[in-house]
C-alpha positions in Angstrom: -1.8 -67.8 -88.1 -3.5 -65.2 -85.9 -6.2 -66.5 -83.5 -9.2 -65.3 -81.6 -10.2 -66.2 -78.1 -13.7 -67.5 -78.1 -15.9 -68.0 -75.0 -19.4 -69.4 -75.4 -21.7 -69.6 -72.3 -25.3 -70.6 -71.7 -27.3 -70.0 -68.5 -26.4 -73.5 -67.5 -22.7 -73.8 -68.2 -19.6 -72.8 -70.2 -19.8 -74.5 -73.6 -16.4 -73.5 -75.1 -13.4 -71.5 -74.0 -10.3 -71.5 -76.3 -8.5 -70.3 -79.3 -10.1 -70.3 -82.8 -9.3 -69.1 -86.2 -12.9 -68.0 -87.1 -16.4 -67.9 -85.8 -19.6 -67.9 -87.9 -22.7 -66.6 -86.2 -26.4 -66.3 -87.0 -26.9 -62.6 -86.5 -30.3 -60.9 -86.3 -29.7 -59.2 -89.7 -28.0 -62.3 -91.3 -25.1 -64.6 -90.7 -21.7 -63.1 -90.3 -18.1 -64.3 -89.7 -15.5 -63.0 -87.3 -11.9 -63.4 -88.2 -8.7 -62.2 -86.4 -8.5 -58.3 -86.3 -12.2 -57.9 -86.8 -13.5 -54.5 -85.7 -15.3 -54.4 -82.3 -18.9 -55.5 -82.6 -22.0 -56.1 -80.5 -24.9 -58.0 -82.0 -28.0 -60.1 -81.1 -28.2 -63.6 -82.4 -31.1 -65.6 -83.7 -31.9 -69.3 -83.8 -29.3 -71.0 -85.9 -25.9 -72.6 -85.9 -22.7 -71.2 -84.5 -19.7 -72.6 -86.3 -16.1 -72.2 -85.1 -12.8 -73.6 -86.2 -10.3 -74.6 -83.5 -8.3 -77.8 -84.2 -11.3 -78.8 -86.4 -14.7 -77.3 -87.3 -17.4 -77.5 -84.6 -21.1 -76.6 -84.8 -23.4 -75.6 -82.0 -27.2 -75.1 -82.4 -28.6 -72.1 -80.5 -32.0 -70.5 -80.0 -30.6 -67.0 -79.8 -28.3 -64.8 -77.7 -25.8 -62.0 -77.9 -22.2 -61.6 -79.0 -19.5 -59.0 -78.2 -16.1 -58.9 -79.9 -13.3 -56.6 -78.8 -9.5 -56.8 -78.7 -9.4 -60.4 -80.2 -11.9 -61.8 -77.6 -15.3 -63.1 -78.8 -17.8 -63.5 -75.9 -21.0 -65.3 -76.8 -24.0 -65.8 -74.5 -26.5 -68.3 -76.0 -29.8 -69.9 -75.0 
């Protein structure tokens, strides 16, 4: 199975850094999912839940932020 590298940071600390199979994010225009080989994207995030699947499913409540995805690396900055 193909994987993505996910890095989630807040102003205080790094929240997650590792390999995942999918990431679901609360985008400004609606929720969206990133899977391996997704096209590059930059988006703002709204208050909601980030869900990602590594060895199991994890959820993280956020107040907003930004996401950039390119070359199999998903970088998320949250507040």
